[in-house]
C-alpha positions in Angstrom: 2.8 -42.2 6.8 2.6 -45.1 4.3 5.3 -47.0 6.3 3.3 -46.6 9.5 0.2 -47.9 7.8 2.1 -50.9 6.3 3.5 -51.6 9.8 0.1 -51.5 11.3 -1.3 -53.8 8.6 1.5 -56.3 9.2 0.7 -56.2 13.0 -3.0 -56.9 12.2 -1.9 -59.8 9.9 0.3 -61.2 12.6 -2.5 -61.0 15.2 -4.8 -62.8 12.8 -2.2 -65.6 12.2 -1.7 -65.9 16.0 -5.5 -66.2 16.4 -5.8 -63.0 18.5 -8.4 -61.5 16.2 -10.7 -62.8 13.5 -10.6 -62.1 9.8 -13.6 -59.9 10.1 -12.0 -57.9 12.9 -8.8 -57.6 10.8 -10.8 -56.3 7.8 -12.5 -53.7 10.0 -9.2 -52.6 11.4 -7.7 -52.3 7.9 -10.7 -50.3 6.8 -10.2 -48.0 9.7 -6.5 -47.7 8.9 -7.4 -46.8 5.2 -9.9 -44.2 6.4 -7.4 -42.7 8.8 -4.8 -42.6 6.1 -7.3 -40.8 3.8 -8.0 -38.3 6.5 -4.3 -37.7 7.1 -3.8 -37.2 3.4 -6.7 -34.8 3.1 -5.4 -32.9 6.2 -1.9 -32.8 4.7 -3.3 -31.5 1.4 -5.4 -28.9 3.2 -2.4 -27.8 5.2 -0.4 -27.4 1.9 -3.2 -25.3 0.5 -3.3 -23.2 3.6 0.5 -22.7 3.4 0.2 -21.7 -0.2 -2.6 -19.3 0.5 -0.6 -17.8 3.4 2.4 -17.4 1.1 0.2 -15.6 -1.5 -1.3 -13.4 1.2 2.2 -12.5 2.5 3.3 -11.7 -1.0 0.3 -9.6 -1.7 0.8 -7.8 1.7 4.4 -7.1 0.8 3.4 -5.8 -2.6 0.7 -3.6 -1.0 3.2 -2.2 1.5 5.6 -1.4 -1.3 2.9 0.4 -3.3 1.8 2.3 -0.2 5.4 3.4 0.4 5.7 4.5 -3.2 2.4 6.4 -3.0 3.6 8.1 0.2 6.8 9.1 -1.5 4.9 10.5 -4.5 2.6 12.4 -2.1 5.6 13.9 -0.3 7.1 15.0 -3.7 3.7 16.5 -4.7 3.6 18.3 -1.3 7.0 19.7 -1.9 6.1 20.8 -5.4 2.9 22.4 -4.0 4.8 24.3 -1.4 7.3 25.5 -4.0 4.4 26.7 -6.2 2.7 28.5 -3.3 6.0 30.2 -2.5 6.4 31.3 -6.2 2.9 32.7 -6.2 3.5 34.5 -2.9 6.7 36.1 -4.4 4.9 37.0 -7.6 2.2 38.7 -5.6 4.7 40.6 -3.5 6.5 41.7 -6.7 3.2 42.7 -8.3 2.2 44.7 -5.2 5.6 46.4 -5.1 5.3 47.3 -8.8 1.8 48.7 -8.3 3.0 50.8 -5.3 5.8 52.2 -7.5 3.4 53.0 -10.3 1.1 54.7 -7.8 3.9 56.8 -6.4 5.1 57.7 -9.9 1.6 58.6 -11.0 1.2 60.8 -7.9 4.5 62.6 -8.6 3.6 63.0 -12.2 0.2 64.4 -11.3 1.8 66.7 -8.8 4.3 67.9 -11.4 1.5 68.5 -13.9 -0.5 70.4 -11.3 2.6 72.7 -10.5 3.1 73.3 -14.2 -0.5 74.2 -14.7 -0.3 76.5 -11.8 2.8 78.2 -13.1 1.3 78.4 -16.6 -1.9 79.9 -15.3 0.1 82.4 -13.2 2.3 83.3 -16.2 -0.7 83.9 -18.4 -2.4 86.4 -16.1 
C-alpha cells in the first residue's frame, strides 16, 4: 500500500518535471493520494476489528454450544434418575399394597377363628 503510494507520488513528480502538470495540480493529486491512503488504512483497521469481532463471536458461539450440550447431558441424566425414582416409588407402592392385602387376609382369618372359638365356647357353656 505504501509502495503503491510512493510509486504514484514519483509518477506525479515525473509529470511535474516533464511539465505535464503544474505544481498546484501535483499538490492536489498528492493530497488525494494521502486521503485515499488514510481511507484504505481506516478500512483495513475496520476490517481487522470486524475479523476480531467475528472470531470472538465464533468463540462465544462454540462455548455456548458446549454449554448447551453439557446442559442437555445433565438433563438426560436427571431424566434417568427421575425415571429410576418413579420406578422405585411404584415398586414400593406395590409392596405396600401387597402387605396391606396380606394383613387384611390375616385379620379376616383371625376374626373368623375368633368367631368360631366364641361359637364353640358359647355352645359348650350352654
